N, C-alpha and C positions, 0 to 999 in steps of 0.2 A: 448880728450883736446880740447882747441877752442873753435868750436860752434859760436852762431851767437849774446852774448852778448854783452852788451858795456865792458866787459872785458875780449874779445877775446882776444886780442894780451899779455897779462899776463898770459891767460889760455896757449896759446901756449909756452911761456918762463919753465911754469911750468910746464911742459907736457915733453918739452926736455931734463932740468935739470931731474926729477923723473925719465924719458926711459935710461938716460945713465945711473945714477946709479943703478938703480936695472939690466941692461947689467952684471954692474961691480959686481953687485950680485951674478950673475949665471941666472939668469932668464931669458929667451925668453919673449921678450917684441914685441908686434906689436903696432906699433901707427896711433891713428885714430882720423883725423881731423872731427868733430861732426856736420854732415849736417842732412839734410832731411829723409837720406838712413841709419838711427845709426843704428835702427831694424837690418836690412836686413844684415848691414856689420857687425853684432857680433853675429847675427845666421851663416853666414857665417865664423867667425872667431872660434867661440865656443870657446872662451876664457873660461880657470879655473878661472880667477878672473879679475874683469874692475878695476883698478886704475882710480877712479874720478879725473882727474886732469882741468876739470872743472870748472869754477870761473863765479858767476852773474847767472842770470835768466835762468830757463830751467836746467842748471848742481847745483845748490845747492840749488835749491826750491821746491825738491820736484820733478818737472818733470821728468827728466831722473831716478831717485832712482825707482819710481812708474815702468818705462819701464824696470830695473832690476830686479825689482820684477816680473812683472810679467815673463820676461824668464825668469826667477830663474839663474840665473847670478848671484854670489855672489859679492859683490862690497865694498870697502872701504868707511870708511867716514862715517858722519852719515847716518840714514833712511828718509824715506817719511816725519813723523811730523816732527821730529827734525830741518829737512834740512827746510819744509815749515812755523814754525814756527818763527825758527833764522834771515830768509829774509825778515818777513814782521816783521818791525821793530814796528809794535804797538801791532802786537799779542805777539811780544819777550818782550816788556816794558810789557804785561798782565800777561805773566810766570814769569817775575821780582817780580810785586806788588803781587803776589802769593806768592813767596818766600820769600818773607822781606828783598829784594834787591835793592838799592839804586839808582834811575836812574831822569833823568832831564825831568818837565812834556813836553807835545807837543799835538798839535792837527793835525788831517787827515783835511784837507780842497783842494779846488782845485786851479788850477794856476792862474786863472784871479783874483779871491778875493785876493790872494796873489799881485799880480801885481798893484791892485787897490789901495790897504789901508794897512796899514802895520794889519800884522795877529796879532801880540803883541806887545809887549813895547821891542823896542830893548835893549840888543843886545842880538839875537834871528840867529837861522843856520834854510836856507829851503834847501832841501835834497828827492830827492824818497826816498819812504818809501820800496822798494823791489829793492834795488840795494845795490853793494859792491863798495869797493876799495875807497872812497871817490869822486864818480863819480856821477858828477853834485851838488855840495855843497856849499853853497852860504852862506856867513856870513851876517849879517847885522849890521854895528857897532850902536852904540850908537849918533855917531854924522849923522847916515847917516839922506839924505834931505827926504828922498822919499822910498819906498819901494821898492825891484830889478826887475831889467826887465830880465826874467829866457831865458834863451837859448831857441830856438824849439823844441830842441829836450827833453825838461822835459816834463815827463808824465801829464796828465791832473789832476792827483791825488798827492800830494804834502805832505812830513812832516813839518811843521815849532816847532821848536823845541827849548823850553828856553838855550841860550848859557852857556856851562858849562867853566869858568874860571878855567888856571890852568895846569898842568903838564900832557903831555901824557904818561897812562903806558897800559903796555899790558904785558898777563900771559897766555900761552901754557897750557892745560889740555891734558895730553897722559894719555888714558885709563881711570884712578884712581886718578892717579899722575898728580897733578900741578908741572910745572915744575922750573919757575924761575920768576923775574918779568924784565921787560925793560923798563927803560925811554926813551922814544923817541926825538931826541934834533932836533927841524927846525928851520930858520928865522921865519918861516910864520907856517901857517896852516899845518899839515901834511897831505897835498893833494895829488892827484894820480902822480904827479910830485915827493916829497920826497916821496912816497913810494916806485917806484920804478925805479927811477933815480941811478945810482950809483953817492954818493956824496948829494945826495937829502937829507938824513937825517945821525946824527948821534944816534948809540944804546949805550947808557950805560948797562951794562950786566954782571951780578946781576945790577937794580938800586940803586944807592948810596939813601936812603932813609931810614927813621925813620924805626924800627924794627915792629911795631903797623903796618903802611902802608905798607907793605913788607907782612903781614901776613894775612893782608886783602883781599890784591887782589889773596894772592892764595886761601882763603877763597870763597871770591866771584866767583871768577871763576870754583871752583871743583861744587859752588852752582850753577852756571848758567848751565854748561854742564848736571848737572843731574837733573835740572827741567826742561829741554827744553829735557831730553831724548838723547843727542847727545853720537853718537860713536866716535872710533877710538879718534882722533884728534879735540879738537876745541881750540878757541884764544878767549878771551875774554878784549876787549880794555875799559881801563878807563882814565877817567877826574878825577885830587887833584889839590885842593886850598889847595897848605899847610896853609896860612892862619887861616883854617879851621881847622888843623886837622885833625879828624876822618869823621866828619862830610864833610867835604869838598871831601870825595872820592866818584865817581860815576861811573854805569856802564853805557857806552856808547852804546856798543853792542857785540854779540859773533858771530862767524865768525866758518860757520862748514867747511868750504874748505877754510882755510888759503893757499894765496899764497907760492908755493915754487920755489923760483927762485932766484939770486945768493944777492939779497938785502932782502930777508925778511926771517922775524924774530920768527915762527916759529923753522924752523932749526935750526936757531941761538942760539934761548933758547934749542933744543935738545942738541947742541955741545958744550951749558956751563954745561948739565947736564949729559957729557963724551959719547953723543950718536952720533955718527958720521952721514952723509945724508946718504948714504947705509944704514947702519943700521939703521936709521930712517924711507927711503923708504921699507925698508925688514920689520918693525917691524906692518907699516901700510898694508903691503899686507895680512903677517899673520894673521893681525889682520879682514880680510874682512870674506863675509856672506851674506847670505840673510837673510829676518825677522829682519832689522838693526831698 
């Protein structure tokens, strides 16, 4: 848990929640704030399983997964390749394209070019291509007078993506089962605050949407999970433009390390499927392995 990424605080919250639940399930749990000495700490602890509650770079992009494979310690969630592909938004889209899944067109460019002139016709979105939790997302509206000024902590290489209008939907895949669909309702963009602040968003689960769209979300999420080679559980996020029917449903991204905080979507979907938080955490641990 923890670690050095931009999503450190979310990871600490996920880790605390999962540790408490696993203790209630009868497991002996050691909480480790991942630092540069992580490998030596794990050798010292010699765990039966590592529950990976890290978010963001290093924790869900294949880095820590590779270390755990090297140490031959069974671990949860996806392996090296799936984690790396899903975290790199452009390569994830390449996998979507090969699997016949719908997504919005985008380009990778440098931040100086983005700030100098519109990289594409507004509306569009600017974001890091290898972070999660809506960290560093800029929406450039149609009425924008000029290109955005990015914060100093944005990377030199960013993704510029055609803006996808509509409702925010999401589906968790647990093993080979797509659980349900959640409709995420906010006053504005589903940003970091909306995701992790109590009252930041309202979740309708199961989503009250046409059965065609509901079933398509389940199908697309399973296909994305399989195409990327995910293990354990993943969550795929969608935008749905109601006026366009099924043609208006597109994939935003697939998350191989979904949040496990009190306001997180995947535990809520598991609960809706009759799987309590403790049982969900137990399943994740019992699914752990090397060679993922």
